[in-house]
Backbone as ProteinMPNN parsed JSONL, in Angstrom:
{"seq_chain_A": "MPIHYDIETDELYLEGYKKGYEEGFAQVKEQPVINMLKCERFTLRDIVEIMNVSEEFVLNIAQRLGLKVIY", "coords_chain_A": {"N_chain_A": [[155.928, 133.803, 42.982], [152.64, 133.142, 43.118], [150.43, 131.568, 45.468], [147.722, 129.671, 45.095], [144.83, 129.088, 46.933], [141.97, 127.481, 47.861], [139.88, 128.206, 50.157], [137.331, 127.529, 50.955], [137.294, 124.799, 50.578], [138.769, 123.695, 52.475], [139.243, 121.674, 55.434], [139.327, 122.355, 57.972], [138.317, 124.954, 57.948], [135.604, 124.504, 56.985], [134.658, 122.986, 59.204], [134.777, 124.732, 61.186], [132.953, 126.73, 60.159], [130.494, 125.19, 60.035], [130.202, 124.691, 62.809], [129.95, 127.32, 63.715], [127.662, 128.017, 62.356], [125.661, 126.19, 63.546], [125.812, 127.202, 66.288], [124.933, 129.629, 65.968], [122.341, 129.084, 65.004], [121.207, 127.852, 67.323], [121.105, 130.032, 69.085], [119.296, 131.748, 67.823], [116.954, 130.284, 67.976], [116.819, 129.871, 70.81], [115.916, 132.227, 72.438], [113.088, 132.734, 71.79], [112.103, 130.111, 72.75], [112.75, 130.376, 75.54], [111.084, 132.553, 76.147], [108.581, 131.293, 75.601], [108.634, 129.351, 77.664], [108.618, 131.008, 80.05], [106.139, 132.293, 79.988], [104.516, 130.164, 80.723], [102.393, 128.94, 79.517], [102.552, 127.141, 77.427], [102.921, 123.719, 76.618], [105.568, 121.249, 76.829], [105.443, 119.551, 74.556], [104.134, 121.396, 72.808], [106.03, 123.459, 72.51], [108.186, 122.105, 71.306], [106.974, 121.265, 68.848], [106.128, 123.786, 67.793], [108.461, 125.273, 67.623], [110.178, 123.586, 66.397], [112.289, 122.159, 67.531], [114.391, 119.931, 69.552], [113.143, 117.971, 72.382], [115.24, 117.655, 74.288], [116.663, 119.978, 73.846], [114.827, 121.965, 74.704], [114.497, 121.211, 77.467], [117.08, 121.468, 78.479], [117.452, 124.253, 78.319], [115.462, 125.049, 79.997], [116.378, 123.934, 82.493], [118.885, 125.033, 82.803], [118.115, 127.721, 83.249], [116.441, 127.465, 85.329], [113.618, 127.238, 84.933], [110.128, 126.506, 84.811], [108.778, 123.447, 83.39], [106.042, 122.537, 81.519], [104.302, 119.591, 81.365]], "CA_chain_A": [[155.104, 132.858, 42.438], [151.551, 133.258, 44.046], [150.04, 130.324, 45.802], [146.215, 129.588, 45.125], [144.314, 128.159, 47.889], [140.537, 127.606, 47.959], [139.595, 128.062, 51.605], [136.077, 126.794, 51.071], [137.389, 123.288, 50.64], [139.745, 123.357, 53.727], [138.531, 121.002, 56.391], [139.243, 123.272, 59.317], [137.33, 126.157, 57.591], [134.357, 123.847, 56.864], [134.313, 122.669, 60.479], [134.429, 125.976, 61.895], [131.669, 127.214, 59.624], [129.537, 124.416, 60.672], [130.093, 124.917, 64.39], [129.405, 128.711, 63.882], [126.144, 127.984, 62.03], [124.948, 125.495, 64.513], [125.722, 128.04, 67.37], [123.882, 130.729, 65.521], [120.953, 128.554, 64.987], [120.878, 127.659, 68.573], [120.926, 131.336, 69.748], [118.04, 132.307, 67.264], [115.901, 129.395, 68.683], [116.829, 129.941, 72.263], [115.167, 133.189, 73.047], [111.728, 132.343, 71.73], [111.883, 129.072, 73.613], [112.703, 131.012, 76.784], [109.806, 133.353, 76.28], [107.539, 130.391, 75.775], [108.742, 128.691, 78.992], [108.471, 132.067, 80.889], [104.689, 132.622, 80.003], [103.919, 128.982, 81.36], [101.149, 128.587, 78.788], [102.818, 126.149, 76.43], [103.445, 122.44, 77.043], [106.8, 120.849, 76.25], [105.153, 119.213, 73.233], [103.785, 122.648, 72.072], [107.149, 124.183, 72.211], [108.939, 121.372, 70.458], [106.43, 121.388, 67.614], [106.013, 125.125, 67.149], [109.869, 125.751, 67.315], [111.0, 122.625, 65.555], [113.538, 121.896, 68.219], [114.177, 118.778, 70.325], [112.875, 117.985, 73.744], [116.391, 117.82, 75.013], [117.053, 121.439, 73.691], [114.075, 122.736, 75.468], [114.712, 120.847, 78.848], [118.34, 121.954, 78.805], [117.317, 125.615, 78.602], [114.674, 125.179, 81.292], [117.227, 123.546, 83.542], [119.942, 126.084, 82.99], [117.627, 128.965, 83.759], [115.458, 127.171, 86.396], [112.294, 127.571, 84.458], [109.191, 125.411, 84.905], [108.275, 122.932, 82.158], [104.665, 121.924, 81.754], [104.221, 118.401, 80.584]], "C_chain_A": [[153.922, 132.779, 43.521], [151.074, 131.687, 44.257], [148.45, 130.467, 45.809], [145.752, 128.625, 46.112], [142.874, 128.509, 48.041], [140.043, 127.268, 49.384], [138.402, 127.359, 51.795], [136.021, 125.218, 51.081], [138.344, 122.927, 51.813], [138.797, 122.836, 54.865], [138.355, 121.735, 57.586], [138.24, 124.368, 59.108], [135.926, 125.683, 57.648], [133.843, 123.434, 58.328], [133.982, 123.748, 61.355], [133.183, 126.744, 61.401], [130.425, 126.486, 60.031], [129.134, 124.547, 61.899], [129.4, 126.382, 64.533], [127.906, 128.729, 63.414], [125.213, 127.317, 62.985], [124.761, 126.45, 65.829], [124.807, 129.148, 67.174], [122.506, 130.409, 65.63], [120.339, 128.337, 66.432], [120.402, 128.994, 69.392], [119.529, 131.985, 69.09], [116.828, 131.571, 67.886], [115.678, 129.626, 70.068], [115.858, 130.942, 72.785], [113.536, 132.995, 72.873], [111.239, 131.226, 72.723], [111.963, 129.543, 75.092], [111.485, 131.707, 77.004], [108.585, 132.514, 76.314], [107.433, 129.704, 77.222], [108.212, 129.759, 80.018], [106.815, 132.286, 80.977], [103.932, 131.338, 80.618], [102.482, 128.694, 80.676], [101.327, 127.366, 77.864], [103.406, 124.787, 77.151], [104.866, 122.223, 76.344], [106.527, 120.532, 74.829], [104.876, 120.425, 72.333], [104.973, 123.261, 71.647], [107.916, 123.475, 71.113], [108.293, 121.329, 69.015], [106.373, 122.713, 67.001], [107.506, 125.585, 66.753], [110.653, 124.852, 66.572], [112.379, 122.392, 66.168], [113.259, 120.479, 69.051], [113.687, 118.977, 71.726], [113.966, 118.299, 74.624], [116.84, 119.395, 75.114], [116.309, 122.264, 74.661], [114.224, 122.471, 77.019], [116.137, 121.363, 79.274], [118.248, 123.484, 79.042], [116.558, 125.877, 79.901], [115.564, 124.908, 82.557], [118.199, 124.539, 83.892], [119.389, 127.382, 83.578], [116.591, 128.776, 84.868], [114.023, 127.475, 86.186], [111.371, 126.353, 84.51], [108.743, 124.781, 83.548], [106.968, 122.261, 82.535], [104.608, 120.681, 80.699], [102.962, 118.151, 80.082]], "O_chain_A": [[154.168, 132.404, 44.667], [151.275, 130.785, 43.445], [147.94, 131.346, 46.504], [146.199, 127.479, 46.158], [142.534, 129.661, 48.314], [139.83, 126.099, 49.706], [138.337, 126.577, 52.743], [135.075, 124.52, 51.447], [138.617, 121.739, 51.984], [137.768, 123.428, 55.193], [137.277, 121.729, 58.18], [137.422, 124.67, 59.977], [135.088, 126.333, 58.271], [132.646, 123.56, 58.585], [133.049, 123.709, 62.158], [132.461, 127.337, 62.203], [129.406, 127.105, 60.338], [127.943, 124.543, 62.21], [128.47, 126.596, 65.311], [127.049, 129.374, 64.018], [124.104, 127.796, 63.226], [123.665, 126.476, 66.39], [124.033, 129.558, 68.039], [121.639, 131.113, 66.148], [119.164, 128.6, 66.686], [119.475, 128.983, 70.203], [118.769, 132.653, 69.79], [115.829, 132.185, 68.26], [114.544, 129.604, 70.547], [114.987, 130.545, 73.559], [112.809, 133.122, 73.858], [110.211, 131.335, 73.391], [111.157, 129.022, 75.863], [110.841, 131.472, 78.026], [107.606, 132.895, 76.957], [106.37, 129.538, 77.821], [107.367, 129.377, 80.828], [106.308, 132.441, 82.088], [102.77, 131.488, 80.994], [101.548, 128.245, 81.34], [100.366, 126.658, 77.564], [104.21, 124.813, 78.083], [105.242, 122.942, 75.417], [107.18, 121.068, 73.934], [105.35, 120.46, 71.197], [105.049, 123.622, 70.473], [108.276, 124.09, 70.108], [109.047, 121.357, 68.042], [106.548, 122.826, 65.788], [107.722, 126.188, 65.702], [111.73, 125.22, 66.104], [113.422, 122.413, 65.515], [112.133, 120.001, 69.183], [113.803, 120.088, 72.242], [113.817, 119.056, 75.583], [117.257, 119.947, 76.132], [116.865, 123.111, 75.359], [114.089, 123.413, 77.798], [116.295, 121.67, 80.455], [118.945, 123.97, 79.932], [116.899, 126.717, 80.733], [115.459, 125.623, 83.554], [118.383, 124.898, 85.055], [120.089, 128.074, 84.317], [115.947, 129.729, 85.307], [113.299, 127.901, 87.087], [111.839, 125.241, 84.261], [108.364, 125.525, 82.643], [106.779, 121.598, 83.555], [104.82, 120.773, 79.49], [102.761, 117.153, 79.39]]}, "name": "protein", "num_of_chains": 1, "seq": "MPIHYDIETDELYLEGYKKGYEEGFAQVKEQPVINMLKCERFTLRDIVEIMNVSEEFVLNIAQRLGLKVIY"}
């Protein structure tokens, strides 16, 4: 007798899917932010507005890589 199970309603599946989506989003946004910080032409506010990310996200990247942030 076959067992039918809808994996898309499973809580662990949904949690993993959400986490994977968030990590993928962070990776896609991270490289352009790094490039903007390296060229030292954009202020923190510019990066936040252009990339639609939080200040914390930008500051964490800058701190992790030792990049200068222009306020």
